N, C-alpha and C positions, 0 to 999 in steps of 0.2 A: 555929478560926481561930488563926493564928499572930500573935502580937503582935510588931510590930517597933518598937523604941525609936526615936522621932523626937524629937530635941531641937528643938522648934519654934522657940524663941527663937534658937537658934544656927544653924539651917538657912538656907541661901541662899534668898533669895526666889524665884528662878527654879525651884529644886528644889521648893519648896512648891507652886508652881503645877502642876508635873508630877505631884506626889503627889496633889494635889486632883483633877486630871483623871483620873488612872489609878484612883484610889480610887472616884470617881464611876462610871466605866465598869464596874469590877468589881462594884460594889454594885447598880447599876440595870440593867445588862444581863446579869449572870451570877449575881446573888444570892449573892455571895461577897465576902470582904474579907481584906485583909492587915493592916490596922490597926484599932484599936478605934474605936467611935463617938466616944469622948472625944478621941482623937488627931485624928480628922477635924475635930471641932468646934474644937479648938485651932488647927489649920491655918487654918480659915475665919476665926477671930478674928484671927490674926496677919496674914493677907492683907488684912483690912480695915484694920488699923493701918498698913500699909506699901505702899499702892497704887503709889506712884511708883517703888518698887524692883523691881516685877515687870512693869511695863507693856511692857517690851521682850521678854517671853517670846513665842515664835512663836505661841502659842495664847492670848495674853492676851485677845483679843477674845471668847473663849468664856466667860470668867469674868465672872459677873454679881454686882455688889456686893450686890444685894438677896438673891440666892440664898446668898451667903456669910453674910449676916446671919441667914438662916433655917437655916444649916448644911446646905445641900443642894446637890446637883449635878443634881437631877432634870431641870432645864430643858434639859440637854444631850442627853437621850435621842435616839438615832438620829443625832446630829450629831458624833459623835466622829471625829476625824481618824484615818487609818490608823496614823500614828505613835504616837498615844496607845493605840490598841488593841494594837499589837504590843508596846509597852513594858509595858503592863499584863499582857499574857500572859506575858512573860518574867519580870516581877516576881513574879507569882503562882507561877510554876513554881520560881523561885529560892527564894522564901520558904516554900513549902508542899509542893513536889513535885507539886502538882496542875496539870493542863493544862486549858485551855478551848478550845473551837472558836471561832474568830474569823472573821467574815465581813468581808472587806475590801471597801471601796467603791471603785468606779472613780473615779480623780481627775477632778475637774471641769476642763474646759479653761479656761485663763485667757484673758480677753479681751485682745486686742492692740489697741494704739491706733495 
């Protein structure tokens, strides 16, 4: 595993949400990681401390505070948006040189009113 330095206290809250989602995807769907367990735990703790600063993230609805308290993203299994999958794939390739196969899901049709 390649360790990427993440200054959690200095990182932008929206960035922390993205890293949380991408890390969860890589770990639970591909059994790989870019950051250490300790860094992931630090991100979870920081997100718990500052919820109002990341609630505008496009995928904030996927973040569960109870899961953050437990230091996990397991609840997301199979519900990762394509954007998260693609970003995680690029991040892993950039950080480690490794590539993963990603199955993109067909976008759901939005209900019109």
